[in-house]
N, C-alpha and C positions, 0 to 999 in steps of 0.2 A: 560561335554563336554571334549572330548579327543583331545589332540594336538600331532602332530608328533614330536617325539624326534629328535634331530640333527642327531643321528646315523641312524635313519630310513630314514630321508630325504637324507642323503648321500648315503645310500645303494640304494635307489630308483634311484637317479641320476646316480650312477655308472652303474646300470643295464640298464638304458636308453642309456647311452653312449656306452656300449658294444653292445646293440641291433643295434644302428645306425651303428657302425663299422662293425659288422658281416653282417648286411643287405647290406652294401656297398660291402662286399666280395661276397655276393650272387648275387648282380647286376653284378659284374665282372665275375662271373661264367657263367652267361647267355651270356655275350659278348664273353667269351672264347669259349663256346660251338659253338657259331655262327661263330667265327673265324676258328675253326677247320672244320666246315661245308664248309666254303669258300675254305679252302685249298683243301679239297676233291673235291669240285665242279670244281675247276680250273684244277686239275690233270686229272679228269675223263671227263671234258667237260659236266658236269651234269647240264643241264639247270633247271630241276625240283628242284634240291637241291639249286641252286642259287636263284630261286624264293622263296623257303622256308626261305633262309637267309634274304631276303628283308622283308618278312612277319613277321618273328620273331622279327624284330626290334621294332615293335609296343609295344610289352610287355616290352622291354627294356626301351623305351622312357617313358612309363607310370610309371614304377618302379622308374626311375631316377627322374622324376618330384615329385613324392610322397616323395622320400627320401630327396631331396633337401629342400622341404617345411618343413619336420619334423626337419631337421638339423637347419634351420634358426629359426624355432619356439622354439626349445630347447635353442638356443643361446639367443633369446629375453626374454624368460620367466625365465631362470635360472641365467642369468648374471654371467657366469663362469669366472674364472681367471686361470692363470698359465697353467698347462698342459691340464686341461679341455678345456680351451679356444683354446689352440694350436690344440687340437684334432678336435674341432668343426670347426674352421676356415680351417684346413687342409682338413677335410671331404668335405667341399664345393668345394675345388680344386680337390680332389681325384675323386669325383663324376663326375666332368667335364672330367678328364683324361679317366675315364672308359667309359662314354657315348660317348665321341669323338671317342674312339677306335671302339665302336659299329657302329658309322656312317661311319668310314673308311672301315669296313668290308662290309657294305651295298654298299658303292661306288664300291668296287671290284666286288661284285655280279652283280650290275647293268651293269658294263662294260662287264662282261661275257655274260649277256643277250643281250645287244645291239649288240655284235659281233656274237651272236648265236654260241658261242664256238670259241676256238682258234685252228688254225692249227699251231702246233709247232713241231720242231724236238724233238726226244727223249731226247737229251742232255739238251735242253732249258726247256722242261717240267720237267725234273729231278731237275734242279736247282730251278725252281719255286716251286716244291713240297717241297724241302728242306727248302726254304725260308719261305714258309707258316708255316711249322711245327716249325721252329726255332723262328719266330716272336711270335707264339702262346705260345711257351715255356717260352720266356722272360716275356711276359705279365702274364702268369700263376705264375711265380716266384714272380712278383710284387704283385699279390694278396695274395700269401703266406705270404709275409712280413707284409701286412696289417692284416691278420688273426692272425699272431703270434707276431706282434709288434716287429719285428726283426730290431733293429737299425743299424746293420752292413751289411745288404743285399745290400744297394745301390751301394757300390763299386764293389761287386761281380757281380751285374747285369750289371753294366757299362761295365765290361769285356765281358760278354755274348753278350751285345748289339754291341760291336765292331765286333764280329764274324758275326752278322747279317749284319752290314754295309759292311763288306768285301764280303759277299755273294751277296748283292745287287749290288755292283760294278761288280762282275763276271756276274751277270744276265744281267746288262745293256750292258756289253761288248759283250756277246754272242748274245743278242737281236739286237744290232747294226750291228753285222757281218751278221746275217741272213737277216736283212732288206736290207743291202747293196748288198748282193748277189741276191736280188729280190726273196728270198725264202718266204718273207712275205710282204703283202701289208702295206702301211703306216698307215692306220687307226688302224688295230689291233696292230701294233707295238707301236703306241702312247698309245693305251689303256693299253697294257701290261706294258709299262713304268710307267704308273700311278699306276698299281697294285703293282709294285715293291716299289714305293714310299709309298703307303698305308701300306704295310706290314712293311716297315722300321719304319714308324711313330708309328704303333701299339707297336712295341718293345720299342720305345722311351717312349711311355706313360707308359709302364710297369716299366721302370727305374724311371720315374718321381714319380710313386706311391711309390716305395721304398725310394726315396729321401724324400718324405713328411713324411713317417713313421719315418725316422731318425730324422726329425725335431720335430715330435710329441713327441718322447721319450726323445730327448736330448736338444731340443731348438735350434739346429743348423742344417744346411744342410751339406751333405758330402762335403769334400774338393774338390772332382773332378768337381763339377758343382753345380749351382742352377738350379732347374727345369725350363725348357723353358716355357714361357708364351705366345708366339706368334707363331701361326701355319698358317700363311696366305696362304701357298702353299699346304695345305692339301685338299682343296675342289676341 
């Protein structure tokens, strides 16, 4: 009868942890692709692409549920400690950050479909396009930190997120001005304000991913903040 040597058990466990982490990055990549689709759909008023965004979320949800189950099962069976435990506990939170971003993308696509496209001035459409690309970029950088286990990325991403926040403010100002001049009806203006909020939160989730990576590697969150845990205004 053969028994597993401690080194073999450790190697197997390390490989399992790496697989869970990299599969989480793969889940994020699906969300990122959908986020970029949304940005294009908003710029082009492409309702077919918006419908594809909504449909693609089914795969994301299924992947998320499977990954979450695997993570909790690994935690229960292996009884990890120290950094291994930090990784597994953080993955449960990271998976939420990623899946929630996917939901926000779908919310934006559904709003576009409800309005059957948005009539916007070229300047407002330009700001919205930039906002969509910037939010996706911050989220993408968050995924990079998880892939590379970059403990220093959280502070850098926080600065990038500030630029997103500034652009959201510019978007709201321009949107309010157009609505006040009656260049836009109230319903699409309200829907667009929600889109701005969704994109802002997607960038925030990217920062939170980076913050959790810092915790995984160092045992502490970055000094600039602890990741937000309540997002009541997102839905």
